[in-house]
Structure formats: structure tokens, C-alpha cells
C-alpha positions as semicolon CSV with decimal commas, in nm:
position;residue;x (nm);y (nm);z (nm)
1;A;17,159;12,896;15,497
2;E;17,506;12,974;15,362
3;S;17,631;12,616;15,313
4;G;17,473;12,351;15,086
5;S;17,554;12,092;15,354
6;E;17,335;12,270;15,611
7;K;16,973;12,161;15,636
8;Q;16,733;12,434;15,510
9;D;16,463;12,560;15,745
10;P;16,125;12,481;15,572
11;S;15,982;12,804;15,713
12;V;16,209;13,022;15,501
13;L;16,264;13,066;15,128
14;V;16,584;13,168;14,954
15;I;16,554;13,430;14,681
16;M;16,869;13,466;14,467
17;R;16,980;13,814;14,367
18;T;17,300;13,787;14,164
19;E;17,568;13,699;14,418
20;D;17,366;13,785;14,722
21;S;17,086;13,593;14,881
22;K;16,793;13,707;15,092
23;T;16,568;13,498;15,307
24;I;16,198;13,561;15,370
25;L;15,950;13,363;15,571
26;R;15,719;13,128;15,375
27;E;15,422;13,294;15,541
28;E;15,535;13,626;15,398
29;C;15,560;13,468;15,052
30;D;15,209;13,324;15,079
31;Q;15,078;13,662;15,188
32;L;15,250;13,823;14,891
33;L;15,092;13,569;14,652
34;R;14,749;13,633;14,801
35;E;14,792;14,006;14,759
36;C;14,903;13,956;14,395
37;F;14,599;13,739;14,330
38;D;14,370;14,002;14,484
39;V;14,529;14,267;14,267
40;M;14,477;14,049;13,961
41;C;14,108;13,992;14,050
42;A;14,059;14,362;14,109
43;A;14,219;14,433;13,773
44;C;13,981;14,191;13,602
45;E;13,681;14,346;13,776
46;Q;13,801;14,690;13,677
47;A;13,850;14,575;13,317
48;H;13,495;14,435;13,315
49;A;13,357;14,761;13,454
50;K;13,546;14,960;13,191
51;C;13,408;14,734;12,916
52;V;13,055;14,784;13,048
53;H;13,114;15,160;13,049
54;I;13,239;15,155;12,690
55;L;12,943;14,937;12,589
56;S;12,702;15,181;12,753
57;I;12,855;15,476;12,571
58;R;12,822;15,294;12,238
59;V;12,460;15,209;12,318
60;K;12,370;15,569;12,404
61;A;12,532;15,683;12,081
62;G;12,323;15,430;11,889
63;L;12,632;15,268;11,743
64;L;12,532;14,911;11,830
65;E;12,212;14,954;11,630
66;D;12,423;15,019;11,322
67;L;12,602;14,686;11,353
68;V;12,509;14,422;11,099
69;S;12,435;14,074;11,228
70;S;12,782;13,934;11,171
71;E;12,946;14,229;11,350
72;F;12,725;14,197;11,656
73;V;12,790;13,825;11,676
74;Q;13,164;13,889;11,657
75;L;13,130;14,138;11,945
76;A;12,929;13,889;12,150
77;R;13,189;13,618;12,095
78;L;13,475;13,846;12,200
79;V;13,293;13,950;12,517
80;E;13,201;13,592;12,605
81;R;13,558;13,478;12,543
82;F;13,694;13,757;12,763
83;V;13,450;13,675;13,046
84;S;13,531;13,303;13,026
85;R;13,909;13,356;13,031
86;S;13,879;13,599;13,321
87;A;13,688;13,334;13,515
88;Q;13,955;13,076;13,436
89;I;14,229;13,307;13,567
90;T;14,056;13,436;13,879
91;G;13,832;13,142;13,958
92;K;13,546;13,390;14,001
93;Q;13,243;13,459;13,786
94;C;13,195;13,823;13,698
95;S;12,839;13,863;13,577
96;I;12,823;14,240;13,522
97;L;12,967;14,233;13,169
98;R;12,777;13,920;13,067
99;S;12,454;14,075;13,197
100;A;12,518;14,391;12,998
101;L;12,582;14,182;12,688
102;L;12,260;13,986;12,745
103;V;12,058;14,308;12,757
104;Q;12,212;14,428;12,431
105;S;12,175;14,084;12,272
106;R;11,801;14,090;12,339
107;K;11,777;14,436;12,183
108;F;11,970;14,307;11,884
109;L;11,738;14,006;11,857
110;E;11,431;14,230;11,871
111;N;11,561;14,435;11,579
112;F;11,675;14,118;11,398
113;H;11,327;13,969;11,435
114;N;11,125;14,279;11,351
115;T;11,328;14,342;11,036
116;R;11,270;13,993;10,903
117;K;10,905;13,981;11,004
118;K;10,840;14,310;10,827
119;K;11,013;14,183;10,514
120;L;10,814;13,858;10,525
121;G;10,489;14,056;10,550
122;L;10,576;14,266;10,245
123;L;10,670;13,955;10,048
124;L;10,344;13,782;10,139
125;D;10,144;14,087;10,038
126;G;10,306;14,080;9,696
127;E;10,306;13,701;9,652
128;R;10,115;13,586;9,343
129;W;10,131;13,215;9,434
130;M;10,275;13,091;9,108
131;Q;10,522;12,804;9,089
132;A;10,865;12,940;9,176
133;D;11,190;12,808;9,031
134;V;11,420;12,692;9,311
135;P;11,785;12,811;9,296
136;S;12,045;12,554;9,393
137;E;12,155;12,777;9,683
138;I;11,808;12,758;9,839
139;Q;11,797;12,381;9,790
140;S;12,137;12,362;9,959
141;M;12,006;12,567;10,254
142;T;11,707;12,334;10,278
143;N;11,938;12,033;10,280
144;T;12,135;12,197;10,562
145;L;11,819;12,237;10,768
146;V;11,715;11,877;10,702
147;S;12,055;11,721;10,772
148;G;12,129;11,936;11,077
149;I;12,302;12,271;11,112
150;P;12,677;12,245;11,177
151;V;12,786;12,405;11,503
152;P;13,066;12,663;11,458
153;T;13,389;12,613;11,651
154;D;13,455;12,827;11,957
155;S;13,711;13,057;11,809
156;E;13,720;13,434;11,786
157;E;13,866;13,388;11,439
158;Q;13,563;13,186;11,330
159;P;13,339;13,400;11,108
160;S;12,978;13,437;11,211
161;T;12,735;13,198;11,047
162;L;12,484;13,481;11,033
163;T;12,468;13,676;10,711
164;N;12,326;14,019;10,668
165;S;12,077;13,892;10,410
166;T;11,779;14,097;10,520
167;N;11,802;14,313;10,212
168;Q;11,927;14,043;9,977
169;S;11,712;13,859;9,728
170;V;11,734;13,487;9,663
171;A;12,072;13,401;9,518
172;S;12,094;13,303;9,158
173;G;12,213;12,966;9,038
174;P;12,092;12,654;8,858
175;L;11,716;12,637;8,891
176;G;11,492;12,345;8,981
177;K;11,116;12,311;8,950
178;Y;11,064;12,176;9,298
179;L;11,184;12,226;9,652
180;V;11,293;11,880;9,766
181;I;11,258;11,785;10,133
182;H;11,304;11,426;10,251
183;N;11,279;11,308;9,889
184;Q;10,941;11,479;9,851
185;S;10,900;11,738;9,576
186;F;10,708;12,055;9,656
187;V;10,572;12,319;9,423
188;V;10,606;12,637;9,629
189;G;10,557;13,011;9,600
190;S;10,862;13,237;9,588
191;V;10,804;13,361;9,944
192;V;10,887;13,013;10,074
193;L;11,238;13,043;9,928
194;I;11,298;13,356;10,136
195;L;11,143;13,186;10,439
196;V;11,394;12,899;10,409
197;N;11,677;13,152;10,427
198;M;11,520;13,321;10,730
199;I;11,469;12,993;10,914
200;L;11,833;12,903;10,864
201;E;11,939;13,245;10,999
202;Y;11,739;13,197;11,320
203;C;11,875;12,846;11,371
204;Q;12,233;12,959;11,313
205;C;12,176;13,246;11,552
206;V;12,117;12,989;11,826
207;D;12,474;12,869;11,775
208;D;12,611;13,223;11,763
209;L;12,414;13,352;12,066
210;P;12,337;13,043;12,279
211;M;12,229;13,255;12,579
212;L;11,923;13,357;12,372
213;V;11,804;13,007;12,284
214;T;11,456;13,043;12,441
215;D;11,415;13,396;12,304
216;L;11,513;13,279;11,956
217;M;11,274;12,986;11,969
218;S;10,991;13,219;12,068
219;K;11,074;13,460;11,785
220;L;11,096;13,187;11,523
221;L;10,764;13,039;11,635
222;D;10,621;13,388;11,593
223;V;10,751;13,392;11,235
224;F;10,576;13,061;11,161
225;R;10,248;13,181;11,316
226;F;10,269;13,506;11,123
227;F;10,340;13,328;10,795
228;N;10,046;13,094;10,843
229;L;9,796;13,357;10,958
230;R;9,889;13,617;10,695
231;T;9,873;13,354;10,421
232;R;9,529;13,240;10,538
233;N;9,400;13,598;10,544
234;L;9,540;13,672;10,199
235;V;9,431;13,352;10,026
236;L;9,125;13,213;10,201
237;G;9,022;13,566;10,291
238;T;9,094;13,679;9,930
239;G;9,317;13,960;10,055
240;A;9,567;13,869;9,784
241;V;9,320;13,991;9,522
242;Q;9,371;14,345;9,648
243;A;9,729;14,318;9,784
244;A;9,896;14,136;9,493
245;G;9,660;14,253;9,219
246;L;9,527;13,907;9,137
247;K;9,201;13,894;8,942
248;N;9,085;13,607;9,160
249;I;9,212;13,319;9,371
250;T;9,215;13,007;9,153
251;T;9,224;12,645;9,259
252;R;9,585;12,627;9,140
253;H;9,672;12,918;9,368
254;L;9,513;12,727;9,654
255;A;9,706;12,411;9,567
256;I;10,041;12,595;9,561
257;V;9,961;12,757;9,896
258;S;9,880;12,413;10,037
259;R;10,211;12,266;9,920
260;S;10,397;12,571;10,048
261;L;10,244;12,514;10,391
262;Q;10,325;12,142;10,381
263;A;10,688;12,212;10,290
264;T;10,710;12,460;10,577
265;M;10,565;12,200;10,815
266;L;10,848;11,960;10,736
267;L;11,098;12,238;10,802
268;I;10,926;12,318;11,133
269;L;10,991;11,958;11,244
270;Q;11,361;12,002;11,164
271;V;11,369;12,332;11,353
272;R;11,211;12,161;11,652
273;N;11,487;11,899;11,648
274;H;11,750;12,172;11,633
275;F;11,612;12,353;11,938
276;Q;11,566;12,026;12,124
277;R;11,942;11,976;12,103
278;K;12,002;12,327;12,236
279;L;11,754;12,340;12,525
280;S;11,832;12,207;12,871
281;L;11,626;11,913;12,993
282;K;11,424;12,142;13,222
283;R;11,325;12,357;12,925
284;Q;11,232;12,074;12,689
285;V;10,868;12,129;12,786
286;L;10,876;12,450;12,579
287;L;10,890;12,239;12,264
288;I;10,516;12,174;12,298
289;Q;10,468;12,514;12,133
290;F;10,581;12,359;11,805
291;D;10,293;12,109;11,829
292;K;10,038;12,391;11,846
293;V;10,194;12,563;11,544
294;M;10,182;12,235;11,350
295;E;9,814;12,193;11,438
296;D;9,742;12,541;11,301
297;F;9,922;12,460;10,975
298;E;9,739;12,127;10,941
299;M;9,402;12,297;10,995
300;H;9,490;12,556;10,731
301;C;9,575;12,281;10,481
302;R;9,243;12,109;10,551
303;Q;9,060;12,437;10,498
304;I;9,228;12,481;10,161
305;S;9,119;12,134;10,046
306;E;8,768;12,205;10,171
307;K;8,771;12,536;9,984
308;I;8,855;12,360;9,657
309;V;8,570;12,113;9,711
310;F;8,337;12,400;9,802
311;I;8,419;12,582;9,477
312;M;8,318;12,273;9,283
313;D;8,017;12,217;9,510
314;D;7,881;12,556;9,414
315;L;7,934;12,485;9,043
316;I;7,775;12,138;9,064
317;Q;7,473;12,270;9,250
318;K;7,413;12,542;8,991
319;Q;7,444;12,302;8,697
320;L;7,234;12,019;8,839
321;S;6,959;12,246;8,972
322;K;6,866;12,329;8,610
323;W;6,930;11,979;8,469
324;E;6,642;11,765;8,345
325;A;6,638;11,404;8,227
326;K;6,594;11,467;7,855
327;S;6,757;11,340;7,539
328;P;7,010;11,375;7,393
329;T;7,281;11,268;7,634
330;P;7,519;11,380;7,755
331;S;7,332;11,696;7,848
332;Q;7,491;12,039;7,848
333;S;7,500;12,041;8,227
334;F;7,694;11,715;8,242
335;K;7,928;11,833;7,965
336;T;8,001;12,149;8,162
337;L;8,068;11,953;8,480
338;I;8,302;11,712;8,302
339;R;8,491;11,998;8,142
340;R;8,534;12,182;8,473
341;I;8,640;11,868;8,662
342;V;8,900;11,786;8,395
343;K;9,025;12,144;8,408
344;L;9,048;12,126;8,787
345;H;9,247;11,805;8,761
346;E;9,489;11,965;8,516
347;A;9,544;12,251;8,762
348;L;9,611;12,022;9,059
349;V;9,772;11,702;8,935
350;D;10,128;11,837;8,906
351;V;10,106;12,022;9,237
352;L;9,934;11,804;9,496
353;P;10,042;11,458;9,618
354;Q;9,825;11,161;9,525
355;D;9,658;11,115;9,865
356;Q;9,550;11,479;9,881
357;L;9,434;11,473;9,520
358;E;9,232;11,160;9,590
359;N;9,067;11,314;9,897
360;I;8,967;11,626;9,704
361;F;8,812;11,437;9,414
362;S;8,639;11,195;9,646
363;G;8,483;11,496;9,813
364;I;8,376;11,630;9,475
365;E;8,218;11,295;9,388
366;S;8,026;11,300;9,716
367;T;7,890;11,649;9,656
368;F;7,801;11,554;9,296
369;K;7,598;11,254;9,414
370;H;7,431;11,464;9,683
371;H;7,311;11,732;9,442
372;L;7,216;11,483;9,171
373;G;7,020;11,281;9,426
374;T;6,841;11,595;9,542
375;Q;6,747;11,674;9,180
376;L;6,628;11,318;9,117
377;V;6,395;11,341;9,416
378;R;6,271;11,683;9,305
379;L;6,197;11,549;8,954
380;G;6,052;11,224;9,087
381;I;6,295;11,008;8,887
382;M;6,318;10,659;9,037
383;N;6,525;10,346;8,980
384;N;6,234;10,175;8,801
385;G;6,362;10,113;8,449
386;D;6,154;10,383;8,278
387;T;6,284;10,622;8,012
388;R;6,405;10,887;8,251
389;H;6,583;10,625;8,461
390;G;6,764;10,511;8,146
391;I;6,863;10,871;8,060
392;V;7,014;10,919;8,406
393;N;7,216;10,597;8,376
394;S;7,332;10,707;8,031
395;E;7,450;11,039;8,177
396;L;7,632;10,859;8,458
397;M;7,798;10,608;8,225
398;H;7,933;10,889;8,006
399;F;8,041;11,079;8,319
400;R;8,222;10,772;8,452
401;G;8,380;10,681;8,118
402;T;8,523;11,028;8,062
403;L;8,661;11,083;8,414
404;K;8,799;10,736;8,483
405;S;9,119;10,827;8,299
406;L;9,209;11,107;8,545
407;E;9,561;11,044;8,676
408;N;9,594;10,955;9,045
409;V;9,216;10,965;9,093
410;T;9,000;10,662;9,168
411;A;8,678;10,861;9,222
412;F;8,397;10,872;8,964
413;G;8,383;10,497;8,919
414;D;8,097;10,252;8,973
415;S;8,024;10,427;9,302
416;L;7,851;10,700;9,098
417;F;7,548;10,472;9,067
418;D;7,508;10,483;9,447
419;V;7,306;10,796;9,375
420;W;6,997;10,571;9,344
421;A;7,022;10,506;9,717
422;V;6,816;10,823;9,771
423;W;6,506;10,608;9,706
424;R;6,590;10,337;9,956
């Protein structure tokens, strides 16, 4: 077509080369475009294969194992970005590089998990279960868990939210007496402060490595089970006496363990919410595993309360088994029991919430009435108005009058006189 006035044949294309022109058939142009596209796809596949080869060489050399968490996450983001952009260009999914990355990501996660679990075990072995001061940084991390973890933007410039804190101690800063969660104040052991940091790392890892969401959930649940089981073995099993060098496990130790578990339970609920947002609808059924972990924690807390009552039960039984209804009152046995109950209250009142404190002291009242009733039957003391009956009532009135002032405790009131029901 040499003249602009002539009608151009739609089956040909005009390609301008300076002052000359050359015509080619449209079919030939389409064939050329297809060949260019095939070359581009082949180039992408070759680039992916080369990346897999480089990755394999680094793995064999053990170089990926030397990467800290933030470096591995950066690598994973770059690979994922490259795979996604290749798919956008070619319209094809190339799974070979993504599969290679997934294998290495699982190896990274295994090391990530084992390192933190080992550290947690060492910290638990050395935990003395004294009230820990809470740095503002840890409280801020806790607030982040409670309010929801921000999702990082999809940018290769975005720094990883993971920190290589495995070998770091709790950051310094203004200190608080309590760990506050949902406006509840918790007295916790120092190991809980490290656990908060670890929980946040796992949750942030879900955002950094979303292809490992189910693996990460499984690993974090393992951390919670390990924390609960090791704590139970050390405290209820008295392993902490040998491991941490404690002379004995006191009721205050037990109370701080209980509050540490209760604080962790609230965090577990927040973690469950975080994973619920990340899991597909088909995988939501996996969240039932959190319910089982919560049941284990709740049972452990009940066992701790029962242990405190049992300690007092043993003391009450020993004191009342040698008690006799003789003047003067109060007797030495009742004085000892009052002193030990007041001391117990002092150890627990600033640690445990009111409902738990009330349940414990109600249990102690019940065991007191049981053992006193048993002793009354053994001594043949009846509710008949005789001298010994009057001595018992005098003991009970002094017992009630002294203990009624215990803060947040309604036990040891008029219900003490229900002990006479043993004769009904």
C-alpha cells in the first residue's frame, strides 16, 4: 500500500523502516508473537530452575541454616514475589521454585520451633515462681496480641516482623507489678514474660510465611502444651525443688503459677482468633485443638487450688486430731490453725482473684468442719449444752471472730456452727 488513499488489506501489516516500508502477513505477525511468548515462558522456567539450583547449593552448604529469622523471611518474600510476577507475565503457575521454598521453610520452622522450645524448657527449669516486674515493652507486646497483630504490607522493602530474639532477654524499660490483659491484673513468673514474646513471634511468622499457617499453629500449640506440662511436673510434681534450688513449693508459689496459667489462657484465646483469620474455611475445624489445650490448662488450675486446700487439710487434720475440749480457750490447736490460715491469706490475697480466693477458703472451711466433726464424734461431744459443748462453741466463736476480717473471704462465718450436724 504505497498511497494513503488506497484501502489497506487487513491481512497485511506495514512495518516502517526509515524511508522504506515492508509488508508482512498478519498471520506471520501472530506467529512471531506466539514464538516470543514461548521464549519468554521458557526464560521464566529456566530462571526458576536456576533459582532452585542455587537454593539447593546453599542448602547443601548449610548456608540457609545460618540465616537469622529476619533474613530467611526476606528470602521467602523475594522468592514469592518473583514467582507471583512470573505468573502475572506468563499466565502460568510454576510450582517448582515455590515447592522448593516450602521445603526449606518447613526446615526453617523446625529449627525456629526447636530453638524456642529448648529455651522455654531451660527457663522453666530455672523459674523460681516469684512475682516478676513487667517491662513496658512486654506489656506493649501483650497489648498487641490482645488488640490484634497488624499485617505487614506486601513489599520487598518491608522489614520482617520477626526478630531474632531467641538469645535476647526481656527488654528493659519502665516496670509494672502486673501483666494487664483485658483490664485484668496478673501476678506472673518471669518465664511468662518470655513466653509472651515467643507467642508474638509465632503469630507474626504466620503473616511472614502464610504458606505455613497450619504448621505454625501446630508448633505453637505444642509450645502451650509443653509449657503447661513442664510447669505441672515442676510445681505439682515438686521438680522445681531440685531444678531451681527451691527449699520447697509454697502456697504463694502455687498461686503465682495459677495466675501465670490464667494469663496464658487469655493469650491462647487471642492466638486462636489470629489463626481463625488466617485459616481457610475448610481448615477452621483445626481450631478445635485450642479447646483441648484450654481444657488442660483449666484442669491444671483446678489441681493447683485443690493442692492448696490439701496442704491446709493435712495441717487441720494433724492439729484437730490432738485437740481436746478443755479450758482455757482458745486452745493451742485453734491458735495454730488461725495463725496458719491468716498467713495463707496474706500469701494469696494480692495474687489470686476474689472468686478463686473464695473457693479456696470455702474448701478450707469444709475440711475444717469435717475434721472437727470427726473429732467431736470420737470424743463423744454432743450439742447438749454441757461444759464441753460450751467450750467447743467458745472455740468456734473465737475462730469466727478472728477470721471474719479476712479480705475477699466470706468463709468462716456462722456456717462454722454447722459442725454440730454430725449428730443429726
